[in-house]
C-alpha positions in Angstrom: 16.7 -9.6 22.6 14.1 -8.2 19.9 13.2 -4.6 19.1 9.7 -3.5 20.3 7.3 -3.4 17.4 6.8 0.0 16.0 3.4 1.9 15.7 2.1 0.7 12.2 2.8 -2.8 13.7 1.0 -2.4 16.8 -2.0 -0.6 15.0 -2.7 -3.5 12.8 -1.7 -6.3 15.3 -4.2 -4.7 17.6 -6.8 -4.8 14.8 -6.1 -8.3 14.0 -7.0 -9.0 17.7 -10.1 -7.0 17.6 -11.2 -9.1 14.4 -10.1 -12.5 16.3 -12.4 -11.5 19.0 -15.4 -10.5 17.0 -14.7 -13.9 15.2 -14.6 -15.7 18.4 -17.9 -14.0 19.6 -19.5 -14.9 16.3 -18.9 -18.5 16.7 -19.1 -18.8 20.6 -22.3 -20.9 20.0 -21.4 -23.9 17.8 -25.0 -24.4 17.0 -25.7 -20.9 16.1 -23.5 -18.0 14.2 -24.2 -14.3 15.9 -25.1 -12.8 12.9 -24.4 -9.1 14.5 -20.9 -10.3 15.6 -20.1 -11.8 12.4 -21.5 -8.6 10.5 -19.2 -6.7 12.6 -16.0 -9.2 11.8 -17.0 -9.4 8.2 -16.8 -5.2 8.0 -13.7 -5.1 9.9 -11.8 -7.6 8.0 -12.6 -5.8 4.7 -11.5 -2.6 6.2 -8.2 -4.5 7.4 -7.5 -5.8 4.1 -8.2 -2.6 2.5 -5.7 -1.1 5.0 -2.9 -3.1 3.7 -3.6 -3.5 0.0 -4.4 0.6 -0.3 -1.8 1.9 2.3 0.7 -0.8 3.7 1.9 -2.7 0.6 1.9 0.2 -1.9 3.9 2.5 0.5 6.5 -0.8 1.1 6.3 -1.0 -2.8 7.3 2.6 -3.3 10.1 2.4 -0.5 11.7 -0.4 -2.1 11.8 2.0 -5.8 8.6 0.1 -7.1 9.9 -3.3 -6.4 6.9 -5.0 -4.5 7.9 -6.9 -1.1 8.4 -10.5 -2.0 5.9 -11.9 0.1 3.2 -9.3 -1.4 1.7 -12.0 -3.8 1.3 -14.4 -1.0 -0.7 -11.8 1.1 -2.8 -10.8 -2.0 -3.8 -14.5 -2.6 -4.7 -14.9 1.1 -6.9 -11.5 0.9 -8.4 -12.8 -2.4 -9.4 -16.0 -0.4 -10.8 -14.1 2.4 -12.5 -11.9 0.4 -14.3 -14.9 -1.3 -15.2 -16.2 1.9 -16.9 -13.2 2.9 -19.3 -13.2 0.1 -21.8 -16.0 1.0 -23.7 -16.2 4.0 -21.1 -17.8 7.1 -21.7 -21.3 7.9 -19.5 -23.5 9.8 -17.2 -24.9 7.0 -16.9 -21.3 5.6 -15.9 -20.1 9.4 -13.4 -22.9 9.6 -11.8 -21.6 6.5 -11.2 -18.4 7.6 -9.8 -19.3 10.6 -7.5 -21.5 8.9 -6.4 -18.8 6.6 -5.8 -16.4 9.3 -3.7 -18.7 11.5 -1.4 -18.9 8.9 -2.0 -15.4 7.4 -1.6 -13.1 10.3 1.9 -14.7 11.8 3.3 -13.8 8.2 2.4 -10.2 8.9 3.0 -10.0 13.1 5.9 -12.4 13.7 9.3 -10.5 14.5 10.8 -9.8 11.1 7.3 -10.4 9.5 5.4 -8.2 7.1 4.8 -5.3 9.5 8.1 -5.1 10.7 9.4 -4.9 7.4 7.2 -2.3 6.5 7.8 0.1 9.8 11.6 -0.2 8.6 10.8 0.6 5.2 8.6 3.4 6.3 11.4 5.5 8.0 10.4 9.0 8.5 7.3 8.5 6.5 5.8 6.4 9.2 3.6 8.6 11.2 2.1 9.5 7.9 1.4 6.0 6.7 0.0 5.3 10.3 -2.4 8.2 9.9 -3.5 6.9 6.3 -4.1 3.3 8.0 -6.0 5.0 10.8 -8.1 7.1 8.4 -9.0 4.5 6.0 -12.7 4.5 5.2 -15.1 1.9 5.8 -15.7 -0.8 3.2 -19.1 -0.7 1.4 -20.6 -4.1 2.7 -22.8 -5.8 0.3 -25.5 -8.4 1.4 -24.4 -12.1 1.3 -25.0 -13.7 -1.8 -25.6 -17.6 -1.7 -25.3 -19.6 -4.9 -23.4 -22.3 -6.5 -21.3 -19.8 -8.7 -20.2 -17.9 -5.2 -19.1 -20.9 -3.6 -17.3 -22.2 -6.6 -15.6 -18.7 -7.0 -14.5 -19.1 -3.1 -13.2 -22.4 -3.8 -11.2 -21.2 -6.9 -9.7 -18.3 -4.8 -8.9 -20.9 -1.9 -7.1 -23.3 -4.4 -5.0 -20.4 -6.2 -3.9 -19.5 -2.6 -3.1 -23.0 -1.8 -5.6 -23.9 0.6 -7.2 -27.4 0.4 -10.4 -26.5 2.7 -14.1 -27.4 2.3 -16.6 -24.7 1.9 
């Protein structure tokens, strides 16, 4: 019998569900990406990544006496690839790449014994304080899309660094 996920896990997993629903809404018409839904997804994913990078992973590292979680470097590579894919305007290949990364990335965090459960355990008595910090994470300033060869090359390099062989 697996233990019930804690508050931090539930909060971040629910945000994954919200983001997944926004992305699905954005691509519900395969011939036309819904710009408003994609904009909400983009802003939400940037904020979610900020919650993990600025609150969750540093709290886990502090609880481990300064040693980062062994999986933290992998997560940061995925986060970098996702952020790079959010810079250009969405296209079918870009959205497909985002979905492919999230399909691998989210279970690493959410599955039983995954990052969220590990962070929850490490948080101990600090759990409620960490949850409040996650909930109070400010919105990320979202800049306009940039569409040029340099941006696409940077996205390809970020994907390669993270170990993904995806076309954009």
